[in-house]
N, C-alpha and C positions, 0 to 999 in steps of 0.2 A: 464474424465481423462487427464492429462496434463502429457505430454511424458518427460521422463527422462533428453534428450538432454535440452528441455527448461528448465527443474528445475535445472540442473547443471551451466546453464548460468544466471538464475535471482539468484542461490545461491551462486553465483561468489560475487555480488554486496555485498556491504556493507552498504548503508545507506537507511531508509525507512520512508519516510513519510507516517504518520498514519493519515487520515483524516476522521474524525469522531470518536476519540479518545477518550474514557471515562473516567474521573477517578476513577469510581466506579469498584475497581475491581472484583466481579463478572461476569460485563458485557465481554463480547467476544472478543471486542477490546482491552480491558486491560489485560486481561491474554495472549490472544496471542502475545500484544507487548512485555510484559513482558517475554516470552518465548523466542521471536527473540532477542530482547535484552542480554538475559542469553546467548544465543549464540553468542555472539561478532558482532549482529548488532546495528548501531545506529540508534535510533528512535526520530524521529523528528514529536510531536504531532502537530495535525491540528484540531481547536476546538476553534470557536470566540467565548464562552463562558467561557474560563478559560485560567491565565495567565499564569499556570505553572502544568503539572501534573505529580506528583511522582517528580521524581529527574531533569525533563526536562522543560525547557522553552518551552509554547505553542502557537502556531503559530495562527494569525485569518485565512489563508489561504495559499497555496503554494507559492506565488507570493512573501510572506513577508519570506520565507525562501531565506538569503542570505548564504548558502552551496549546493555543490552540492548534487542533491538528484538521487539514483539510481532507486530503486524501490516507487509507489504511492501503498499505500495499503488503499482501501477503503473500511470505514463501514458506507455506507451512503445507504437511502433505493436510488433503480434505479433511480425514479425521477429527483434525485439530482447529478447524475453521471457526465452528458456530461459535464457542465462547468466545474467539475473537471479534466475530460482529455482533455479539451482545456486548464487550467492551467499546467496541464503535461507538455504537450506538448510547452505552454513558456518556460517554465523553463529547457526543455531539460532533463527529466527524460527518463530512458534506458527501464523501465516495469511499466506497471498497473496491479494490483491484485484487483478484485474483490472479495468480501468475498462470503459465501453460502447465494444463495436465490439471489445476484445481477448479473441480465442480462441485455447487453442492446443491440439491436438488431442491431444497426448498427456500436456498438464498434469496432469491429473486424476490418470493412473495416475502419473507421478512424484511427485506432493504426498502422495498417499495413501502410495505405498512408504514415504514419509518423514515419516509422522505429522504431516503439514501438513495446515491448514482448507486449502482454496481455492474461491474464488470467481472465476468469469469472465462477461465481457460483464455487467457490472451497476455501479451508482453508489454507492459505499459513502455519501456524503451523501444519496441519494432513500431511501435503503434507514433509515438512519439516522433521518431526517424521520418514517418511516412504522412505525419499530419500536414496538411495544406489548409493554415487559417485564411 
């Protein structure tokens, strides 16, 4: 369970790159991102298979985004996450959020060493819904 202080800090950020965002509205990456966008966050889809998702330009990778990104929300299998963390560090992200089921043993150590907030195995939408500021 993510503590309220960490959530308050993360939810104060306003840009979210969603790695693995699907255009299929029944997929969690899609409806979670739509929820966050409806709550005022700016969403940057990252999926090399698409040019656009919804009304947003889709990027091949994090390093292709030319705007400042605060949160990296990851919807990829655990074995794909370490390179995403490396790119998150390169672009100067502030937080990494790994959705339900995504756990990386040394990710917390890597993130903390690079001054990144990290949340693993949790849903950003579920936490936002229950967040009390």
